[in-house]
N, C-alpha and C positions, 0 to 999 in steps of 0.2 A: 576285701570281704563282701562289700557290697555288690561286686560284680557277680559273685556266686549266688547271691540271693536273687539278683535280678535274672540271671540265666535260668534259675530253677522256677522261679514264678513264671517266666515266659513260656516254659514247656506246657503250662496249662492251656495256652492258647492252642498249641499244637493238638493237645488232647481233645479240646472242645471242637477244633475244626472237623474232626471225623464225625462228630455227632451232627454238626452243622451241614454236613453234606448228605446226612441220611434223613433229615427231617425238614418239613416244609416250614415250621416256624422255629427259629433258633435264637439262643441267647447270644449276646455279643461275646467276642472271643475272650473268654477266660475267667478264672476264678479270682484272680488278684492282678488284673490287667494293668494297673497303673505301674506295676513293677516291670511291665513289658518294654517299656521305654529304656533307652541306654542310661546307666548310671550318670548322674550329674557329675561333671568334672570337678576335681577339688584341687586347690593350690597346694604347693609344698608346704612342709612345716617351717616355721620361723626359725631363723638362725640363732644359735647361742652366742652371746656376746664374747669377743676375744678381749681379754684384759691384759694391759701392759703395765707390768710393775714399775718399769722404768724404760725410757726411750733408749735406743741405741746410741752410741757416742755421737755428739754433735759438735759443731765448731764453737769455739768460745767467742763471747761477745766482743765486738770491736767498736771502733769509732763509727759514727754514722756516715761520715763523709769527709771530704777534704784531705789535706796533706799532699805529699809529693806524688807525682803521676809518673807513669812509665808507659812508653809506646810499645805495643806488642808487635813482635816480629813472627812469632810462632807460638803454638800451644801443643803441649805434650799431655797425654792422658796415661794413667797408670792404675792397675787395679781392676780393670774392666774385663768382663767375659761375656755379658749378656749381649752388648751391643758392639758392633764394629766401630773403628775410628771414623770411618765415613759417615756412619749414622750420628755419632756424637758431635762432629763437625757441623753437620746439618742442624742439630739441635741448638748448637752454640751460635751459629750465625757467623758471618764475616766480620771479624774483629781485628784482623791484622792491620797495622798502620794506625790504629786508634789508641788514644791515650786514656789511662784508667788509674784512679787512686786505689787504696786498699779496699774501700768500700765497693768500688766498681769491679775489682777483680773477684771479690766474694759474690757479687751479683752473677758473675759469669758461672762461678761454681753452682749457684742456686738454679741456673738454667738446666744445667746437667741433672741436678737432683730432681727438679720438676719433670724432666723428660722420663726418668726412671719411674717416678711415682705414677705419672699419668698412664703408664703402661703396665701397672700392676706390681711394682716392686716398692711397697711403702716404706721399707726400712733401709733403702739405699740412700747414700748421701756422698756429695762430692765436697771435697775440702781443699783449700789453698795451704799447702804446708809451707814452713819457714824455707826461704829460698833467696838466692841473690839475684835471680833473674838476668844472668849474663846474657848479653846480646839480645835482651828483650824477649826471651823465651819463658813462657809461663807454663808451670807444671801443675796439673790438676790431679789429685788423688781421689780415687773412687773407692768408697767402702760399700760394697753392694749389699751387705747384710745377709749372712749365711747361718744356717742352722748349726747349733753346737749339738747339744743332746735333744733327743726327741723321744719322749717316753710317756706311757699311759700310768697313771697311779690310782690308788684306791683298792677296792676288793681284788685280792690276788688273782683269782680265776678270770674276772672281768678284765683286769688290766693286761693279762697275759694275752687273752683273746683279742683285745683292743689293739694290741700293738701292730696286728697285720694291717689295720686300716691306715697306718702311717708309712707303708712301704714306699710310697713315693716321696716321702720327705726325709731324705737322707742327710745325715750330718755332713756338713761342708757344702751342701747344696744352696744355692742362692734362694732367699725366701721370696717366693712368688705368691702373691695374695690370693690369686685364683686357685692354685693348687692347694695352698694351706686351708682356704675356705671349703673347698670341696672335701678334703679328707674329715675335717671336723664336722661338716654337715652330714656326710655319709654315716659317719659313726653315730651322730645325734639322731638320725632317722630310725635306727635300730629300736624295735620294741623293748620296753623294759628297762632302758638306760637313761641316764641324764649325764651331760658331758659339760664340763667347764674348762674351757682352754685359757691357759696363761702363758704369756712369752715373756721371759726374763733375760736380762743380759747374760750372755755366757762367759765362760772363763777367758777365752780369747777375745782380743779386740775385734769388733765388727760382728760378732756371733751373737745368736739369741737362742736360748734353751726354751723348748716347747715343752710344757708340762700339761697334760690333759687329765683332769680328774674325772673318773668314771664311777658313778654310782648307781646303785639299783633303784628303780622306782617301785610301785606296788607290783607284786609278783603276778597278780591277776587283776582283771577289771571285768566287771558284769554290768548289765542293764536290763531292765524289765519295763516294758511299755504296753500301753493299750491304744488301739485306734479304731476308727470306722473306715479304713481305706480299702476294705475288700470289696468283692463283687456280691450282689444280692443273690446270686445262684449258689454261692457256697458260704455265704455269710459275710456281712459288712464288718462285724466286729471281730477283731483279731487281738490276740495275746502274743507278744513277741519277746523272746528271751535270748540274750546274747552272753557268751563268757569267753574271755581271752586270757591265756595263760602266756606271760611274756618272759622271754629269756629263761625258760624253764629248764631246757636241756643244754643249751650253749648260748653264748651272747647273740642276742638279735633273733632268736628264733621265736615262733609263735604258734601256739595251739589254739585253734578257734573253734567254737560250737555256736550254732544258731537252731532255734526252734520257734516255729509259728503254728499257731492252732486258731481256726476261725470258730465262730459261735456255732457253726452248724456242721460242716462236713469236710473240711480241708486242713491237712497238717503237712508240714515239711520240716525236715531236718537237714543240717549240714555240718560237716566236720572237715577242717582244713588244718594243714601244716605248712609252715614257710619258714625259710631260714636263709642267712646270707651265704654265699659261695665265696669264701675269701673276703678281702677287705676293699674290693674295688667298687662295691655297690651292687654287683650282680646278685640276684635273689631268685631262689626257686620256690615254687608253691605246688603243692598236692592238695586236691580236694575232691570230696565225694558228697553227694546229696541224694535225698529221696523224697518223693512227694506222693500223696494219695489223696483223692478228693471224690465226692459224689454231688451231682448237681441236684439242686433244690428248686423251689418256686414252681412254676407251671411245668418244669421237667421232673419234678419229684417222683411222679407216678412211672416214669420210664425206668428209674433205678440206674440211670447212666452214671458211670464211674470211670476212673482211670488212675494210672500210676506213671510215675516218671522218675527216672534215674540218670544221674549226671556224674560223670567223673572228668576231671581236668587236671592237667599237668602244665606248667607255665614258667617263664623265666621273665625277669624284668631288669632293666639296667638304666642308670641315670647317665644320659649322654652329657648333660650339663647340670651341674648342681651349684648354685650359688644363692646369696641372699636376695638378689634383684631378678633373676631369670633362671628358669630351670626347663629342661627338656628330657623327657625319659621315653624309653621304648620298651614295650611288653609285648609278648607272644605266647600264646597258649595252644595246646591241642585239647579239644573237647569232644566227649563221646556222650550221645544222648540216647537212651532207650525208653520208649513210650509204649504204654498199652492202653487203648481206649475201648470201653465196652458201652455201646450206645443204649443198651437196655439190659435188664437182668438177664433176659433170655437170649439176647443177641449175641452174635459171634464177635469175640474181640478182635481188634485190628492192632497190628504192631508196626512201629516206626523207630527207625534208627538213623541217626545222623552223626557225621564228623565234621568238625570244622576247625579252622586255624586263624582265629582273630589276631591281627597285629594292630597294636594301638600306639600312637604317638601322642604323648600328653605334654602340656606346655603351661607356663604361667610366667607372667612378667609384671613387676611392680614399677610405677612411674609417678611423677610428680604433676602430671597434666591436670589442670583445672582443680587443683586442691588435693590431688593424689588419688590413685586408683589401682586396681588389680585386674589383669586381664588374664584368663585361664580358659583351658578347653582341652579337647582331645579330637584326634581323627583316627577312625577305626575302619580297617578294611577286613571283611570276614569272607574268605572263600570257604566252601563247604560241599558236602554231598549228603543228600537225603535218600534213604531206602525205605521203600514200603513193602509190606506183604502183598500177597496175591490179590486179596480183596480190595484193599486200600489203592493198590497200584492201578487196578482196572477202572476204578471210579476216578481216580486222579487223571488218568490218561484221557478220559472223556471230558474232563472239566479243566482244572486249573493247571495241570502238568507241572506240578512243583517237584516231582521226583527227579534225581539225577544231580548234576553239578549246579552250584548256584554261587552267587557272590553279592554282597551289598557293601556300600560305604556310608559311614555315618560321621558327621561333623557336629561336635558340640562346643559351643563358644559362649563364654559369660564374661561379664564386666561389672565390677562393683566400684562405683564411682562416689567420692565424697563430694558433697554439695555445700555444706555448711556445718557448722558445729552441730552434732547430733543427727544430722541428715544425710542420707545416702540414697543412691539409685542403683538398683540391681537389675540387669538385663541379661537374660539367657535365651539362646536359640539353639535348636537342634534341626539339622537336615539329614534326611536319609534318601539314598538313591540306589536302585537295583534296576537291572535290564530285564529280569525275568520274573515270573510269578514266585513268590516266597510262600513258604509254609507259615502258618499263623504264628508260630513262636518267633519268626524273625521279622514280622511286620512292626511298623512304628504306630503306636497307639497314642491317641490325642487325650481321651478323657482320663479323669482321675485327679487325685490330690497332688501329683507331681507333674500333671500335664495342663490341660484346660480345665481349671477347677469348677468351671460352670457346668461341666459334662460329667455324667457318671462314669464310674470305672469301666474300662473296656469299650466305651463309645468311641466308634470311628477308628479303624485302624487300616493300613494300607502299606503297599510295597515301597512307595515313594511319598515323601511328604516333609512338611516343616512344621516346627512348633516354637512359639516364642512366648516369653513371660517377661513382664516388667513390673517392677515392685519400687515404690517409694517408701523408704523406711525412716522412722524416727527412733532413736535410742533414748530411752528414759529409764535409767537405772537398769533393773533386771528385765525390764518390759521393752519390747520393740514392736509397737503397733505399725501397720503397713497397709498401703492401698495398692491394688494390682490391677492389670489387664493382661488377659491370656488370649492368644488366638493361634489357629493351626489348621492345616488342610493336608489331605492325603488323596493319593490315587490308589483305589483299593486294590486293583489288579494291573500290573505293569503291562500284561498281554491279555486283555479280556477275551474270553472265547464266546461270549454272547453280548451283542450290542457294542456300544462305544465305551470310552473310558468313564468309569464311574468315579466321581470325585465327592469327597465328604469334607465340610468346613464346619469348624467349631470356634466360638469366641465368646468371651464373657468378662466380667470384671467383678470386683468386690473389695472387702476389707477383712483384715485379720490382725492377730497379734501373737507374738511369740514370748516366751518366759523361760529364763535359765538362770538358775542360782542354786549353789549348794548341791549340785547333783541332780537337782529336779528340773525337768524341762517339759513344756508343753506348748502346743500350738493349736489355734482355733481359726477357722476360716469360714466366711460366708460369701458365696459367689452367686451372681445372677447371670444367665445366659442371654445371648443376644436375640432370642426368639426361635432359633431353630431347635426343632424338638429332639431330633436325633433318632437312632434306631431303636432305643429302648422305649417301649409303649408306656411304661411306667415312670418315665424320667420327669421330674418336676422342673419348674421354672428356676428353682434355686438349689444349690447343693452346699451342704454343710460338712465340713471336714474337722475332726477333733483328734488330737493325739496328746498322750500324757505318759510320762514316764520318769524313770530314775535311774542314774548311774551310780555305781559304787564300787 
């Protein structure tokens, strides 16, 4: 959902760019420019716990050691299907000609058990059955652990629909932890449901029955918030409302609505619908949005205004879904239609673009340095921009943005535990383009989600980087932090006058976040490093506030 909001807000940059080309003194790119940046990557949802009512059959306890010994001449395996005999012998090691007592023989079986479990078969076990060991031949029976019944329980309609998510877990199939975890997590990712998986001993020896309880969560979720993250040209103060209806028509679908209104002259609305396609994790999304604005401040006398409309159709699929690492691929087709009117009496100009963003998202958890989470995304966006005759003539003599274009954006973040209640969060964004981009495609540095010491819309370019560092301390519902931000952009990849123009911004400050009982807020105060920037009214410090409630 955040991606649609980001896209729509960035269209304001495209609209303002037409005005910028027509005036000698111009505002920075856009009405809400901080949303021009790529949405911050988010890690996948946490995994639901898998409960075991009882373990699968294990060997009986035996003596710790001692007793008669036997010299092994050969080893035979039975019950195996996952690994070949050659692989099992490699895991066992060379044991022929060696003498073992009963405890030692059981130790050999434990090697096979460990081999299975290390490779993702947690319910497999190798056993030493009663045998005479004629001629020194040892037989090792392997119970690989197979699914018995696999069923979803709970609400009849939900349970019936949820059964499709377990198509890869057929009865009689060896219990593979990666496949089991993926199926449960993909189902748990669906909006509006909560899952509780339980694995119980099956009726047949060596089998386990998987029961997954599926229950509805709240049928809808809403939030209302206020912030001052907007541009001074359309109003810093903003009211934001969001509403999601989860699993309203079928399991896992979502109807979403977003509305934003600034204190002066901008509003936008967004409607979206998404749903799973089968039980593999493939998901489809359709959205439409519209925006309208009028520029204020020193541009109020012009009566400059504009509109933007966006439609998007997309698919996403989890290539890897697990509790420790995730990788997903998403692609969408987006169409934008913009109309800019540089003045009340001026001739409007029209722009349309079509693009195909492809995004690879990832996250991984580890225990390094006390534990941490690394996550991010890589997005490549090819597209084509079309201009009407008036805008095309001006563009051909200046930036030359019309026609085919492409850009690549990498967003990377790390949350690192330092000590009890202390953590470090680092985030970096890099964008690269070979040609000049429309204002809606540029990377913007200033704003509440960028260099917080710079105003919204300050410094945007075709190429650039942005980094944020936060030292956080958790204290109950409060989380105060200190931060440093920095970034630089190349305004035009191919300048048509003079050399490459570069802009740099940096600053630091303090802030705090609060979240409890559905109420959330954030307050930040940042000081710049001395660079004034493009906005002549920019101050040496910037304060950002947001407060809201979810229910």
